[in-house]
C-alpha positions as CSV (number, residue, x, y, z in Angstrom):
1,M,10.6,11.0,-4.9
2,Y,7.8,8.8,-3.5
3,E,6.6,5.5,-4.8
4,V,3.4,3.5,-4.6
5,V,4.0,-0.2,-4.3
6,E,1.3,-2.9,-4.5
7,H,1.8,-6.3,-2.8
8,R,-0.5,-9.2,-3.6
9,E,-0.9,-12.7,-2.2
10,R,-2.7,-14.7,-4.8
11,R,-5.4,-17.0,-3.4
12,D,-4.8,-19.6,-6.2
13,R,-1.0,-19.8,-5.2
14,P,-1.0,-20.5,-1.4
15,G,2.4,-20.4,0.1
16,S,4.0,-18.5,-2.7
17,A,5.8,-15.2,-2.1
18,P,3.7,-12.1,-2.6
19,E,3.9,-10.4,-5.9
20,Q,5.1,-6.8,-5.8
21,R,4.8,-4.0,-8.4
22,T,5.5,-0.4,-8.3
23,L,2.5,1.6,-9.5
24,G,4.3,4.9,-9.9
25,R,6.8,7.4,-8.7
26,F,5.8,10.9,-7.7
27,D,7.4,14.2,-6.6
28,S,5.3,14.5,-3.5
29,A,3.8,12.2,-0.9
30,A,0.4,13.8,-1.5
31,E,0.5,12.7,-5.2
32,A,1.6,9.2,-4.2
33,L,-1.1,9.0,-1.6
34,V,-3.8,9.8,-4.2
35,Q,-2.6,7.0,-6.5
36,G,-2.4,4.6,-3.6
37,R,-6.0,5.3,-2.6
38,V,-7.1,5.0,-6.3
39,A,-5.4,1.6,-6.6
40,W,-6.9,0.4,-3.2
41,K,-10.4,1.4,-4.2
42,A,-10.0,-0.1,-7.7
43,F,-8.9,-3.4,-6.3
44,E,-11.9,-3.4,-3.9
45,A,-14.2,-2.9,-6.9
46,T,-12.9,-6.1,-8.6
47,G,-14.2,-8.3,-5.8
48,S,-11.0,-10.3,-5.9
49,D,-10.3,-12.9,-3.1
50,D,-6.6,-12.1,-3.3
51,Y,-5.1,-10.3,-0.4
52,A,-3.4,-7.0,-1.3
53,W,-1.8,-4.1,0.4
54,W,-0.4,-0.8,-0.8
55,V,2.3,1.4,0.6
56,V,3.6,4.9,-0.1
57,K,7.2,5.3,0.8
58,R,10.2,7.4,-0.2
59,E,12.0,5.7,-3.1
60,G,14.5,3.2,-1.7
61,A,13.2,3.5,1.9
62,D,12.4,0.5,4.1
63,L,9.6,2.2,6.0
64,A,6.2,3.0,4.5
65,E,4.7,6.4,5.2
66,W,1.1,5.2,4.3
67,I,-0.4,1.7,4.3
68,A,-3.8,0.2,3.4
69,D,-4.9,-3.3,2.7
70,S,-7.7,-5.1,1.0
71,R,-9.1,-6.7,4.2
72,S,-9.7,-3.5,6.0
73,S,-11.2,0.0,5.5
74,K,-8.4,1.5,7.6
75,E,-5.4,3.5,6.6
76,Y,-2.2,3.9,8.5
77,V,0.8,6.2,8.7
78,V,4.1,5.6,10.5
79,D,4.9,7.7,13.5
80,L,8.6,8.4,12.8
81,T,9.3,9.2,16.4
82,S,8.2,5.8,17.7
83,G,8.1,3.7,14.5
84,Q,4.6,2.6,15.3
85,L,1.6,2.4,12.9
86,V,-1.1,5.0,13.6
87,E,-4.5,4.7,12.1
88,I,-5.8,7.6,10.1
89,P,-9.2,8.5,11.6
């Protein structure tokens, strides 16, 4: 199972811990990725000043397989051989 998790730092609560919520659990990484992108684009459409980021990861894993954030138009994956983030072109 894969899960999509949203993290959000609220502008009106500086210094507080980021909020975290699971947006869904999916049988495949591809399904989770679609939901992650939908959440990312929907957040952008709100015009919020909060900072948010989304990850797709295996349920219970510590490493994300896909990452995007609200301050960038870039998406990343993790190179499992090196542990480094790699931008998706």
